[in-house]
BAMIZA-333017 format. One record per residue (C-alpha): residue number from 1; residue in three letters; x, y, z. Coordinates in Angstrom, 1 decimal, padded with zeros to 4 digits. Each point is the difference from the previous one (the first is absolute). Layout:
BAMIZA-333017
<site NUM ALA <X Y Z>>
...
***
This chain:
BAMIZA-333017
<site 1 MET <041.1 010.5 004.7>>
<site 2 THR <-003.5 001.1 -000.9>>
<site 3 HIS <000.0 -002.3 -003.0>>
<site 4 GLY <001.2 -002.9 002.2>>
<site 5 ILE <-002.8 000.6 002.5>>
<site 6 HIS <-002.6 000.0 -002.8>>
<site 7 ASN <001.2 -003.3 -001.3>>
<site 8 ARG <000.0 -001.4 003.5>>
<site 9 ARG <-003.6 001.0 000.5>>
<site 10 GLN <-001.0 -001.5 -003.3>>
<site 11 LEU <001.7 -003.3 001.0>>
<site 12 LEU <-001.9 -000.1 003.2>>
<site 13 ARG <-003.3 000.6 -001.8>>
<site 14 ILE <000.8 -002.9 -002.4>>
<site 15 GLY <001.0 -002.3 002.8>>
<site 16 GLY <-002.9 000.6 002.4>>
<site 17 ALA <001.1 002.8 002.3>>
<site 18 MET <-002.7 000.8 002.5>>
<site 19 SER <000.3 003.8 -000.1>>
<site 20 MET <001.4 002.7 -002.2>>
<site 21 LEU <-002.2 003.0 001.1>>
<site 22 GLY <001.5 003.1 001.6>>
<site 23 ALA <-001.6 001.6 003.0>>
<site 24 ALA <-000.9 003.0 -002.1>>
<site 25 SER <-002.2 -002.0 -002.4>>
<site 26 PRO <-003.7 000.7 000.5>>
<site 27 PHE <-000.9 -003.5 -001.1>>
<site 28 ALA <002.6 -001.4 002.5>>
<site 29 ALA <-001.8 001.8 002.8>>
<site 30 GLN <-003.3 -001.4 -001.1>>
<site 31 LEU <001.5 -003.5 -000.2>>
<site 32 MET <001.3 000.3 003.6>>
<site 33 ALA <-003.4 001.3 001.3>>
<site 34 ALA <-002.0 -002.6 -002.0>>
<site 35 GLY <002.3 -002.8 001.0>>
<site 36 ASN <-000.3 000.8 003.7>>
<site 37 ALA <-003.8 000.3 -000.1>>
<site 38 ALA <-000.4 -003.1 -002.2>>
<site 39 SER <002.2 -002.2 002.3>>
<site 40 GLN <-002.4 000.8 002.9>>
<site 41 SER <-003.3 -000.4 -001.8>>
<site 42 ALA <000.2 -002.6 -002.8>>
<site 43 PRO <001.2 -003.4 001.1>>
<site 44 ASP <-002.0 -001.9 -002.7>>
<site 45 TYR <001.3 -001.2 -003.3>>
<site 46 LYS <-000.8 001.5 -003.4>>
<site 47 ALA <001.4 -000.4 -003.5>>
<site 48 LEU <-000.4 001.7 -003.3>>
<site 49 VAL <000.7 -002.0 -003.2>>
<site 50 CYS <000.5 001.8 -003.3>>
<site 51 ILE <-000.5 -002.1 -003.2>>
<site 52 PHE <001.5 002.0 -002.8>>
<site 53 LEU <-001.0 -000.9 -003.5>>
<site 54 PHE <002.9 001.2 -002.1>>
<site 55 GLY <-000.8 001.2 -003.5>>
<site 56 GLY <-003.5 001.5 000.4>>
<site 57 ASN <-003.0 -002.2 000.5>>
<site 58 ASP <-003.0 000.5 -002.3>>
<site 59 SER <-002.7 000.8 002.6>>
<site 60 HIS <-002.7 000.1 -002.7>>
<site 61 ASN <000.2 -003.8 -000.3>>
<site 62 THR <000.4 -000.5 003.7>>
<site 63 VAL <-003.0 001.7 001.7>>
<site 64 LEU <-002.8 000.8 -002.5>>
<site 65 ALA <-003.2 001.9 000.0>>
<site 66 THR <-002.6 -002.3 -001.4>>
<site 67 ASP <-003.2 002.2 -000.2>>
<site 68 SER <-001.1 000.1 -003.6>>
<site 69 ASP <001.0 003.5 -000.7>>
<site 70 SER <003.6 -000.5 001.3>>
<site 71 TRP <000.3 -003.5 -001.5>>
<site 72 GLY <-001.1 001.2 -003.5>>
<site 73 ARG <002.8 002.6 -000.1>>
<site 74 TYR <002.5 -002.4 001.4>>
<site 75 PHE <-000.8 -002.8 -002.4>>
<site 76 ALA <-000.1 002.3 -003.0>>
<site 77 ALA <003.5 001.4 000.8>>
<site 78 ARG <001.7 -003.4 000.7>>
<site 79 ASN <-001.7 -002.4 -002.4>>
<site 80 THR <002.2 001.2 -002.9>>
<site 81 GLY <003.4 -000.7 -001.4>>
<site 82 ASN <001.8 -003.1 -001.1>>
<site 83 ALA <-000.2 -001.5 003.5>>
<site 84 PRO <-003.0 001.6 001.8>>
<site 85 ILE <000.3 000.4 003.8>>
<site 86 ALA <-003.6 000.5 000.9>>
<site 87 LEU <-001.2 -002.4 002.7>>
<site 88 MET <-003.3 -001.8 -000.3>>
<site 89 PRO <-003.2 001.2 001.8>>
<site 90 VAL <-001.1 -001.3 003.4>>
<site 91 GLY <-001.6 -003.4 -000.3>>
<site 92 THR <001.7 -001.0 -003.2>>
<site 93 PRO <001.1 -003.6 000.1>>
<site 94 PRO <003.5 -000.9 -001.3>>
<site 95 THR <000.1 -000.8 -003.7>>
<site 96 PRO <001.9 -003.3 -000.6>>
<site 97 VAL <003.3 000.5 -001.8>>
<site 98 GLY <-000.6 -000.3 -003.7>>
<site 99 ALA <-003.7 000.8 000.3>>
<site 100 THR <-001.7 003.3 -001.1>>
<site 101 SER <-001.0 002.5 002.6>>
<site 102 PRO <-003.6 001.0 -000.1>>
<site 103 VAL <001.0 003.4 001.4>>
<site 104 THR <002.8 001.0 -002.5>>
<site 105 GLY <-000.4 -002.5 -002.8>>
<site 106 ARG <003.7 -000.8 000.3>>
<site 107 VAL <001.6 -003.4 000.5>>
<site 108 ALA <001.1 -000.4 003.6>>
<site 109 GLN <003.7 -000.6 000.8>>
<site 110 ALA <001.5 -000.8 003.4>>
<site 111 ASN <001.4 003.5 000.1>>
<site 112 THR <-003.1 001.9 -001.0>>
<site 113 PRO <-002.7 001.4 002.3>>
<site 114 GLU <-002.7 -002.1 -001.8>>
<site 115 ALA <001.5 -003.2 001.6>>
<site 116 TRP <000.0 001.5 003.6>>
<site 117 GLY <-003.7 000.7 000.5>>
<site 118 GLY <-001.5 003.2 001.2>>
<site 119 VAL <001.3 002.4 002.6>>
<site 120 LEU <-000.8 -000.9 003.6>>
<site 121 PRO <-002.7 002.2 001.6>>
<site 122 ILE <000.6 001.7 003.3>>
<site 123 VAL <-002.6 001.9 002.0>>
<site 124 PRO <001.5 002.9 002.2>>
<site 125 ARG <-001.6 000.5 003.3>>
<site 126 THR <-000.4 003.7 -000.7>>
<site 127 PRO <-001.4 001.1 -003.4>>
<site 128 ASN <002.8 001.9 -001.8>>
<site 129 PRO <-001.3 003.4 -001.1>>
<site 130 ILE <-000.8 000.3 -003.7>>
<site 131 PRO <002.3 002.6 -001.4>>
<site 132 ALA <-000.8 002.7 -002.6>>
<site 133 GLY <-000.2 -001.4 -003.5>>
<site 134 THR <-001.1 -003.5 001.1>>
<site 135 ASN <-003.5 -000.9 -001.0>>
<site 136 ALA <-000.8 -002.7 002.5>>
<site 137 THR <-002.6 -000.4 002.8>>
<site 138 VAL <002.3 -002.2 002.1>>
<site 139 ARG <003.7 -000.6 -000.5>>
<site 140 THR <001.0 -003.7 -000.1>>
<site 141 PHE <003.5 -001.4 000.0>>
<site 142 GLY <002.1 -003.1 -000.8>>
<site 143 LEU <003.5 -001.5 000.2>>
<site 144 HIS <002.1 -001.6 -002.7>>
<site 145 PRO <-001.0 -003.7 -000.5>>
<site 146 PHE <003.4 -001.2 001.5>>
<site 147 LEU <-000.5 002.0 003.3>>
<site 148 GLY <-002.4 -002.6 001.5>>
<site 149 PRO <002.0 -000.3 003.2>>
<site 150 LEU <-000.2 003.8 000.5>>
<site 151 LYS <-003.8 000.0 -000.6>>
<site 152 THR <-000.2 -002.6 002.8>>
<site 153 LEU <002.0 002.3 002.3>>
<site 154 PHE <-002.1 003.1 -001.1>>
<site 155 ASP <-003.2 -001.9 000.8>>
<site 156 ALA <001.4 -001.1 003.4>>
<site 157 GLY <000.7 003.6 000.9>>
<site 158 ARG <003.8 -000.2 000.1>>
<site 159 LEU <000.8 001.7 -003.3>>
<site 160 GLY <-001.0 003.4 -001.3>>
<site 161 VAL <000.6 002.0 -003.1>>
<site 162 VAL <001.3 003.6 -000.1>>
<site 163 ALA <-001.0 001.6 -003.2>>
<site 164 ASN <001.9 002.3 -002.4>>
<site 165 VAL <003.1 000.6 002.1>>
<site 166 GLY <003.0 001.9 -001.4>>
<site 167 THR <002.9 002.2 000.7>>
<site 168 LEU <-001.4 003.5 000.7>>
<site 169 ILE <001.2 003.3 001.5>>
<site 170 ARG <-003.5 001.3 000.5>>
<site 171 PRO <-003.4 -000.8 -001.3>>
<site 172 ILE <-000.2 000.6 -003.8>>
<site 173 THR <-002.7 -000.1 -002.6>>
<site 174 LYS <000.3 -001.0 -003.6>>
<site 175 ALA <-000.3 003.6 -001.1>>
<site 176 GLN <002.8 001.1 002.4>>
<site 177 TYR <002.2 -002.8 -001.1>>
<site 178 GLN <-000.5 000.7 -003.7>>
<site 179 GLY <000.5 003.7 000.6>>
<site 180 ARG <003.0 -000.5 002.2>>
<site 181 THR <-001.6 002.5 002.5>>
<site 182 VAL <000.6 -002.2 003.1>>
<site 183 ALA <003.3 -001.7 001.1>>
<site 184 PHE <000.2 -003.7 -000.5>>
<site 185 PRO <002.9 -002.5 000.4>>
<site 186 ALA <002.9 000.1 -002.5>>
<site 187 ASN <000.6 -002.7 -002.6>>
<site 188 LEU <-003.5 -001.6 000.4>>
<site 189 PHE <000.6 -002.8 -002.6>>
<site 190 SER <003.5 -001.0 000.9>>
<site 191 HIS <000.5 -003.3 001.7>>
<site 192 ASN <002.9 000.8 002.2>>
<site 193 ASP <-001.3 003.4 001.0>>
<site 194 GLN <-003.5 -001.2 000.9>>
<site 195 GLN <001.3 -003.0 001.8>>
<site 196 SER <002.0 002.3 002.1>>
<site 197 THR <-002.8 002.6 000.4>>
<site 198 TRP <-002.4 -002.8 001.2>>
<site 199 GLN <002.6 -001.2 002.5>>
<site 200 ALA <001.6 003.2 001.1>>
<site 201 GLY <-001.9 003.0 -001.2>>
<site 202 GLN <002.8 001.1 -002.4>>
<site 203 THR <001.3 -001.0 -003.4>>
<site 204 GLU <002.9 -002.3 -000.5>>
<site 205 GLY <002.9 000.8 002.3>>
<site 206 ALA <-002.2 000.2 003.2>>
<site 207 ARG <001.9 -001.3 003.0>>
<site 208 VAL <-002.8 -000.5 002.6>>
<site 209 GLY <-003.3 -001.8 -000.4>>
<site 210 TRP <-003.2 000.2 002.0>>
<site 211 GLY <000.3 -003.6 001.2>>
<site 212 GLY <003.5 000.8 001.3>>
<site 213 ARG <-001.2 003.1 001.7>>
<site 214 TYR <-002.7 -002.0 001.8>>
<site 215 GLY <002.8 -002.3 001.1>>
<site 216 ASP <002.0 003.1 001.3>>
<site 217 LEU <-002.9 001.0 002.2>>
<site 218 LEU <-001.0 -003.5 001.2>>
<site 219 SER <003.3 -001.9 000.3>>
<site 220 SER <000.4 000.9 003.7>>
<site 221 LEU <-002.8 -002.5 000.7>>
<site 222 ASN <002.3 -002.8 -001.4>>
<site 223 GLY <002.8 000.4 002.6>>
<site 224 ASN <002.9 -002.2 -000.9>>
<site 225 GLY <-001.9 -001.1 -003.1>>
<site 226 SER <000.0 003.5 -001.6>>
<site 227 LEU <002.2 -001.3 -002.8>>
<site 228 PHE <-003.0 -002.1 -001.1>>
<site 229 THR <-002.4 002.9 -000.3>>
<site 230 ALA <000.1 000.5 -003.8>>
<site 231 ILE <000.4 -003.2 -002.0>>
<site 232 SER <000.2 -000.7 -003.7>>
<site 233 THR <-000.2 -003.3 -001.8>>
<site 234 ALA <000.3 001.8 -003.4>>
<site 235 GLY <003.4 001.7 000.2>>
<site 236 ASN <000.6 003.7 000.7>>
<site 237 ALA <-003.2 002.1 000.1>>
<site 238 VAL <-000.1 003.7 000.7>>
<site 239 PHE <-003.4 -000.6 001.7>>
<site 240 LEU <001.8 -001.5 003.0>>
<site 241 SER <002.9 002.4 000.2>>
<site 242 GLY <-000.3 002.2 003.1>>
<site 243 GLN <002.0 002.8 001.6>>
<site 244 SER <001.2 -002.3 002.7>>
<site 245 VAL <-001.5 -003.4 -000.8>>
<site 246 VAL <001.7 -002.0 -002.8>>
<site 247 GLN <-001.8 -002.8 -001.8>>
<site 248 TYR <001.0 -003.5 000.8>>
<site 249 GLN <000.2 -001.9 -003.3>>
<site 250 MET <-000.8 -003.7 000.0>>
<site 251 THR <000.1 -002.9 -002.4>>
<site 252 THR <-002.9 -002.4 -000.3>>
<site 253 ALA <002.1 -003.1 000.1>>
<site 254 ALA <000.0 -002.5 002.8>>
<site 255 GLN <002.9 001.9 001.6>>
<site 256 PRO <-001.5 003.5 000.2>>
<site 257 ALA <002.8 002.1 001.3>>
<site 258 VAL <003.5 000.9 -001.0>>
<site 259 VAL <002.6 -002.8 000.5>>
<site 260 ILE <003.6 001.1 000.3>>
<site 261 THR <001.7 -003.0 -001.6>>
<site 262 GLY <003.1 -001.0 002.0>>
<site 263 GLN <-000.6 001.7 003.3>>
<site 264 SER <-003.0 -002.2 000.7>>
<site 265 ALA <001.5 -003.3 -001.2>>
<site 266 ASN <001.7 -002.7 002.1>>
<site 267 SER <003.2 000.3 -001.9>>
<site 268 LEU <001.8 002.2 -002.5>>
<site 269 PHE <003.1 -000.9 -002.0>>
<site 270 GLY <000.2 -003.1 002.1>>
<site 271 SER <000.1 001.9 003.3>>
<site 272 THR <-002.7 -000.2 002.6>>
<site 273 VAL <001.1 003.3 001.6>>
<site 274 ALA <000.1 001.9 -003.3>>
<site 275 PRO <-003.8 000.8 -000.2>>
<site 276 GLY <000.2 001.7 003.4>>
<site 277 ARG <003.0 002.0 -001.1>>
<site 278 VAL <-001.8 001.2 -003.2>>
<site 279 ARG <-002.9 001.2 002.2>>
<site 280 ASP <002.4 001.8 002.3>>
<site 281 ILE <001.7 001.8 -002.9>>
<site 282 ILE <-003.2 001.0 -001.9>>
<site 283 THR <-001.6 001.3 003.2>>
<site 284 ASP <003.0 001.8 001.5>>
<site 285 THR <-001.1 003.6 000.7>>
<site 286 SER <003.3 001.2 001.4>>
<site 287 SER <001.5 001.1 -003.3>>
<site 288 ALA <001.2 003.6 -000.2>>
<site 289 SER <-001.8 000.3 -003.3>>
<site 290 LEU <-003.6 001.2 000.5>>
<site 291 PHE <-001.0 -001.8 -003.2>>
<site 292 ALA <001.5 -003.3 001.2>>
<site 293 ALA <-001.5 000.4 003.5>>
<site 294 ASP <-003.5 000.8 -001.4>>
<site 295 TYR <000.3 -002.9 -002.5>>
<site 296 ALA <000.8 -002.4 002.9>>
<site 297 THR <-002.9 001.4 002.0>>
<site 298 THR <-002.3 -000.5 -002.9>>
<site 299 THR <001.3 -003.5 -000.6>>
<site 300 GLY <-000.4 -001.0 003.6>>
<site 301 ARG <-003.5 001.3 000.1>>
<site 302 SER <-000.8 -002.0 -003.2>>
<site 303 ILE <001.4 -003.2 001.5>>
<site 304 GLY <-001.9 000.5 003.2>>
<site 305 ALA <-003.2 000.7 -001.8>>
<site 306 ALA <000.4 -003.0 -002.3>>
<site 307 THR <000.8 -002.2 003.0>>
<site 308 SER <-003.2 001.2 001.7>>
<site 309 VAL <-002.2 -000.4 -003.0>>
<site 310 ASN <001.3 -003.4 -001.0>>
<site 311 SER <-000.3 -001.3 003.6>>
<site 312 VAL <-003.6 001.2 000.3>>
<site 313 PHE <-000.9 -001.4 -003.5>>
<site 314 ALA <001.1 -003.4 001.2>>
<site 315 SER <-002.6 000.1 002.9>>
<site 316 ALA <-003.3 -001.9 -000.1>>
<site 317 ALA <-001.9 003.3 000.0>>
<site 318 VAL <001.5 000.9 -003.4>>
<site 319 THR <000.4 -003.4 -001.6>>
<site 320 GLY <-003.6 -000.7 000.7>>
<site 321 VAL <-001.2 002.9 -002.1>>
<site 322 GLN <-002.4 -001.2 -002.7>>
<site 323 ALA <001.7 -000.4 -003.4>>
<site 324 ALA <-001.4 001.5 -003.1>>
<site 325 PRO <-002.0 -002.5 -002.1>>
<site 326 ALA <001.2 -000.7 -003.6>>
<site 327 TYR <-000.9 002.6 -002.6>>
<site 328 VAL <-001.4 -001.1 -003.3>>
<site 329 ASN <000.1 002.4 -002.9>>
<site 330 PRO <-003.7 000.4 -001.0>>
<site 331 ILE <000.9 000.4 -003.7>>
<site 332 THR <002.6 -002.7 -000.6>>
<site 333 GLY <-001.1 -002.4 002.8>>
<site 334 ALA <003.7 -000.3 001.0>>
<site 335 THR <001.1 000.0 003.6>>
<site 336 GLU <002.3 003.1 000.6>>
<site 337 THR <001.8 001.7 002.8>>
<site 338 ASN <-002.0 002.9 001.3>>
<site 339 SER <002.8 002.3 001.2>>
<site 340 LEU <-002.5 002.3 001.7>>
<site 341 ALA <-001.4 -002.9 002.1>>
<site 342 VAL <003.6 -001.1 000.9>>
<site 343 GLN <000.8 003.6 001.2>>
<site 344 LEU <-003.2 000.1 002.0>>
<site 345 GLN <000.9 -003.3 001.6>>
<site 346 THR <003.3 001.6 001.2>>
<site 347 VAL <-002.0 003.0 001.3>>
<site 348 ALA <-002.3 -002.4 001.9>>
<site 349 ARG <003.0 -001.7 001.5>>
<site 350 MET <001.5 003.4 001.1>>
<site 351 ILE <-003.4 000.8 001.6>>
<site 352 ALA <000.1 -003.3 001.8>>
<site 353 ALA <003.6 000.8 001.1>>
<site 354 ALA <-000.9 003.5 001.2>>
<site 355 PRO <-000.5 -000.9 003.7>>
<site 356 ALA <003.4 -001.7 000.2>>
<site 357 LEU <001.7 002.9 -001.9>>
<site 358 GLY <-001.7 002.6 002.2>>
<site 359 ALA <-001.9 001.7 -002.8>>
<site 360 LYS <-003.3 001.6 000.5>>
<site 361 ARG <-000.3 002.3 -003.0>>
<site 362 GLN <001.2 -001.2 -003.4>>
<site 363 VAL <-000.3 001.3 -003.6>>
<site 364 PHE <000.6 -002.5 -002.9>>
<site 365 PHE <000.6 000.4 -003.7>>
<site 366 VAL <-000.7 -002.8 -002.6>>
<site 367 SER <-000.4 000.4 -003.7>>
<site 368 LEU <-001.0 -001.6 -003.3>>
<site 369 GLY <001.2 001.2 -003.4>>
<site 370 GLY <-001.3 -000.5 -003.5>>
<site 371 TRP <-002.9 002.6 000.0>>
<site 372 ASP <001.3 002.2 -002.9>>
<site 373 THR <-002.5 -001.5 -002.4>>
<site 374 HIS <000.4 002.0 -003.2>>
<site 375 ASP <-000.2 -003.3 -001.8>>
<site 376 PHE <-001.5 -003.5 000.7>>
<site 377 GLN <-002.1 001.3 002.9>>
<site 378 ASN <-002.4 -002.8 -000.1>>
<site 379 THR <002.7 -002.5 000.8>>
<site 380 ALA <002.2 002.1 002.4>>
<site 381 GLN <-002.5 001.9 002.1>>
<site 382 ALA <-002.4 -002.9 000.4>>
<site 383 ASN <002.7 -002.3 001.4>>
<site 384 ASN <001.3 002.7 002.2>>
<site 385 LEU <-003.4 000.8 001.4>>
<site 386 ALA <-000.5 -003.7 000.7>>
<site 387 LYS <003.3 000.0 001.9>>
<site 388 VAL <-001.0 003.0 002.1>>
<site 389 ALA <-003.3 -001.6 000.9>>
<site 390 HIS <001.7 -003.3 000.8>>
<site 391 ALA <002.7 001.7 002.1>>
<site 392 MET <-002.3 002.3 002.0>>
<site 393 ALA <-002.5 -002.8 000.7>>
<site 394 TYR <002.9 -002.2 001.2>>
<site 395 PHE <001.3 002.8 002.2>>
<site 396 ASP <-003.4 000.6 001.5>>
<site 397 SER <-000.4 -003.7 000.8>>
<site 398 ALA <003.5 -000.2 001.6>>
<site 399 LEU <-000.6 003.0 002.2>>
<site 400 GLY <-003.3 -001.5 001.1>>
<site 401 ASN <001.8 -002.6 001.9>>
<site 402 LEU <003.6 001.1 000.7>>
<site 403 GLY <001.2 -002.3 002.8>>
<site 404 GLY <-003.6 -000.4 001.2>>
<site 405 VAL <-000.7 003.8 000.0>>
<site 406 ASN <-002.2 001.9 -002.5>>
<site 407 MET <002.4 002.8 -001.1>>
<site 408 ARG <-002.3 001.4 -002.7>>
<site 409 PRO <-001.1 003.0 002.1>>
<site 410 ALA <003.7 001.0 000.6>>
<site 411 VAL <001.1 000.0 -003.7>>
<site 412 THR <-001.2 002.3 -002.8>>
<site 413 THR <001.1 -000.8 -003.5>>
<site 414 PHE <-000.4 002.4 -002.9>>
<site 415 THR <000.8 000.2 -003.7>>
<site 416 ALA <001.8 002.7 -001.8>>
<site 417 SER <001.3 000.5 -003.6>>
<site 418 ASP <001.7 002.6 -002.2>>
<site 419 PHE <-003.3 001.1 -001.5>>
<site 420 SER <-003.0 -001.5 -001.8>>
<site 421 ARG <-000.3 -000.3 -003.7>>
<site 422 THR <-002.0 001.5 -002.8>>
<site 423 PHE <-003.7 -000.7 -000.3>>
<site 424 THR <000.4 -000.7 -003.7>>
<site 425 THR <002.1 -002.8 -001.5>>
<site 426 ASN <002.9 000.4 -002.3>>
<site 427 GLY <-000.9 -003.3 -001.8>>
<site 428 ASP <001.2 -002.6 002.4>>
<site 429 GLY <000.9 002.0 003.1>>
<site 430 THR <-000.2 003.3 001.8>>
<site 431 ASP <002.3 003.0 000.5>>
<site 432 HIS <001.0 002.1 003.0>>
<site 433 ALA <-002.7 002.0 001.8>>
<site 434 TRP <-000.7 001.4 003.5>>
<site 435 GLY <-002.7 -000.8 002.6>>
<site 436 GLY <-000.8 -003.6 000.9>>
<site 437 HIS <-001.8 -002.3 002.4>>
<site 438 HIS <001.7 -001.9 002.9>>
<site 439 PHE <-000.7 -002.7 002.6>>
<site 440 VAL <000.4 000.1 003.8>>
<site 441 MET <-000.3 -003.2 002.0>>
<site 442 GLY <000.0 -000.8 003.7>>
<site 443 GLY <-002.0 -000.8 003.1>>
<site 444 SER <-000.2 003.7 000.8>>
<site 445 VAL <-001.1 001.0 -003.5>>
<site 446 ARG <-003.6 000.9 -000.4>>
<site 447 GLY <-000.2 -002.2 -002.9>>
<site 448 GLY <-002.8 -000.8 -002.5>>
<site 449 ASP <-000.1 003.6 -001.1>>
<site 450 ILE <001.4 002.5 -002.5>>
<site 451 TYR <001.7 003.1 001.4>>
<site 452 GLY <000.3 003.2 -002.0>>
<site 453 GLN <-001.9 000.9 -003.1>>
<site 454 TYR <000.0 -002.6 -002.7>>
<site 455 PRO <000.2 002.2 -003.2>>
<site 456 THR <-002.1 000.5 -003.0>>
<site 457 LEU <001.4 -002.2 -002.9>>
<site 458 GLY <000.4 000.8 -003.6>>
<site 459 VAL <002.1 002.2 -002.3>>
<site 460 ASP <-001.4 003.3 -001.3>>
<site 461 LEU <-002.0 -000.9 -003.2>>
<site 462 GLY <-002.7 001.9 -001.8>>
<site 463 THR <-002.0 002.0 002.6>>
<site 464 PHE <001.3 -002.2 002.9>>
<site 465 ARG <002.5 001.8 002.2>>
<site 466 ASN <001.5 -002.0 002.9>>
<site 467 PRO <000.9 002.3 003.0>>
<site 468 ASP <002.3 -002.7 001.5>>
<site 469 MET <002.1 -001.0 -003.0>>
<site 470 SER <002.5 002.0 -002.0>>
<site 471 ARG <000.3 -001.7 -003.4>>
<site 472 ALA <000.3 -003.6 001.2>>
<site 473 SER <001.4 000.6 003.4>>
<site 474 LEU <-001.9 000.3 003.3>>
<site 475 VAL <000.7 003.2 002.0>>
<site 476 PRO <000.3 -001.3 003.6>>
<site 477 THR <-002.6 001.0 002.6>>
<site 478 THR <001.9 -001.6 003.0>>
<site 479 SER <003.6 000.8 000.7>>
<site 480 VAL <002.8 -002.4 001.0>>
<site 481 ASP <000.4 002.3 003.1>>
<site 482 GLN <-003.5 -000.7 001.1>>
<site 483 TYR <000.4 -003.7 -000.7>>
<site 484 GLY <003.3 -000.2 002.0>>
<site 485 ALA <-001.1 002.2 002.8>>
<site 486 THR <-003.1 -002.2 000.7>>
<site 487 MET <002.4 -002.9 000.6>>
<site 488 GLY <002.5 002.1 001.9>>
<site 489 ARG <-002.8 001.1 002.4>>
<site 490 TRP <-000.9 -003.6 000.6>>
<site 491 MET <003.7 -000.8 000.7>>
<site 492 GLY <000.0 002.7 002.7>>
<site 493 VAL <001.6 003.0 -001.8>>
<site 494 SER <-001.3 003.3 001.3>>
<site 495 GLU <-001.8 002.6 -002.1>>
<site 496 SER <002.9 002.4 000.3>>
<site 497 ASN <002.5 -002.6 -001.1>>
<site 498 LEU <-002.2 -000.9 -002.9>>
<site 499 ASP <000.1 003.6 -001.1>>
<site 500 THR <003.8 -000.2 000.1>>
<site 501 ILE <000.2 -003.3 -001.9>>
<site 502 PHE <-002.7 001.1 -002.6>>
<site 503 PRO <000.5 003.8 -000.4>>
<site 504 ASN <-002.9 000.1 -002.5>>
<site 505 LEU <-002.5 -001.7 002.2>>
<site 506 GLY <-001.4 003.3 001.3>>
<site 507 ASN <-001.0 000.9 -003.6>>
<site 508 PHE <-002.7 -002.6 000.1>>
<site 509 GLY <-003.3 000.5 001.8>>
<site 510 THR <-000.2 -003.6 001.1>>
<site 511 ARG <003.2 -001.2 001.9>>
<site 512 GLY <-001.1 -003.6 000.4>>
<site 513 LEU <-001.9 -002.4 -002.2>>
<site 514 GLY <-001.8 -002.0 002.7>>
<site 515 PHE <001.0 -003.5 -001.1>>
<site 516 LEU <001.7 -000.9 003.2>>
<site 517 GLY <-001.6 -000.4 003.4>>
***
C-alpha cells in the first residue's frame, strides 16, 4: 500500500495537484503563513521570467572590460588560433567582407569579428571598483557588437548587468578553490549538474527549484488561477518544480494549451454524442482504483485548464499582444525563426491573460540552446546573442503597451546559464568554466549599471597573477543564491523563506544585490 500511495502522489505532482505537503512539514507551515499574509497584503501583479541559455554562454564575449589594461590581456588571449574569437575594440568600423582588417591584418569574413565592427560602449551609472591586479584609472565596458538592442535598454535604464555570478556554497577565493580548503559545488564543469544547481541548488536529480518554491509561497494570491503560477514554454524545468505548485507547460503554437482530441470535437466515429462520452469516461473519478481515480482527476484538471487558457487566448486582450518582428541572422542575412522571441510572445500573452485567469504572481521559464561553443564560436554564439537581444527588446516593447497598460514595472526578466567559458580560446571556441555575467531587465530594475565586482582579466603569465581567475576560469564573486534572492524579495518572499529556499544565503555578507527597486 505504501508503494501505491507513493505512485499516487507522484502522479498528482505530474498532473498539477495543488498540494502534497503534510502538516508536519516546516516548509508547509511557512507556505500556509506566507499565503495567508500575502493574500491580504499584495493584490498587485508581478512576474519573474527566467531566460536559460543551455550549454554555457561565453560571458567574456558578452560583457567586456574595455580599459586598456583589461583589453590588452583579453585581446592577447583570444586573438589566436585557426579562428580567432577576439572582438574588435570600441570604435572600430566593420571591415567589408573580403577586405583586410586594419586591426588584425586578416581578411574579414561574414562570420569573423572583423566584419562586425567594435564592441558597443556602455557607461555604468556607478563606477565599478577596480579590482586587484587591474592597472586602470577608470574601468570602462562594452557589449558584443550584436547586442545593440540591449545597449539601448541599458542606456534607457531598464537593463542591468550582474557581474561574475556562479554557483557557490560560500564566498571562495582563488587560493581556497585551488587548495580545496573551502566547500564549493560538486561537478562544476558538468552541463547537467550545473544546469540543475543553477535552477535548484543541487546537482542533477534535484526535484524542487527556486522558481517553483516562489510559486509555492505566492500561489495563494492566484485563487482559482493557481494552476497558472509556474509556466514553462520550454518543456519540463526543475526551476519551476515546487513542493505544491506544479509547472504548467505550454506550446508556443496558435493553440497554446492541451487539446484532448475527440472529447472536444463535434463528432467521433460518426457519432455526435461520442465526444461527450469520451470526456465522461476519461474524467470519471469513481473508480475503485486509486490510480485510475487520480488519473481521471488529473485529466479533468488538464481539460479544464486547457479550456480556460484557450478561451482567454481567443480574447481581444490576448490576440492584440504585439507580435515579435522578423529576425534576420546578422551573419547570413537570412530571415530565421527566433524561438526565444516566440516563447516570450507566449509569455506576454499569458501576462495579458492573467487578469482573466485570476493570476497575480507568476514565474515563467523560457530557454535557448546552442551555447556549448567548443567549436565554431564566432558563428554560433554571435547569432545566439543577436537572438537574445532581439527577443528581449521585443519583450520589453510588448510589455510597454500590453492592452494599453505599461506592464514593464511588474515583470523582471533575467538570464541564466550552466556556466561561463574559458578566458582563453581552444582555437575556434572555448571550454567549460565557472563564473559569468548576466542581464536583468524590467521597469523595476535599476538599470544602466553593473552590479557585483567585474573581475580582473587575464591568465597567470610571467609575474602577473590574477586573483580572480583559476587557470582560465573565473572564480565567482556573486552567488546564484544572492542573484535569486534579490528577485525573490521583489516578488514578495520573506527573508525567513529566502533562507529556507537558499540555505547557503546566510554564508554571504550581502543578501541582496540592489538591482531591483
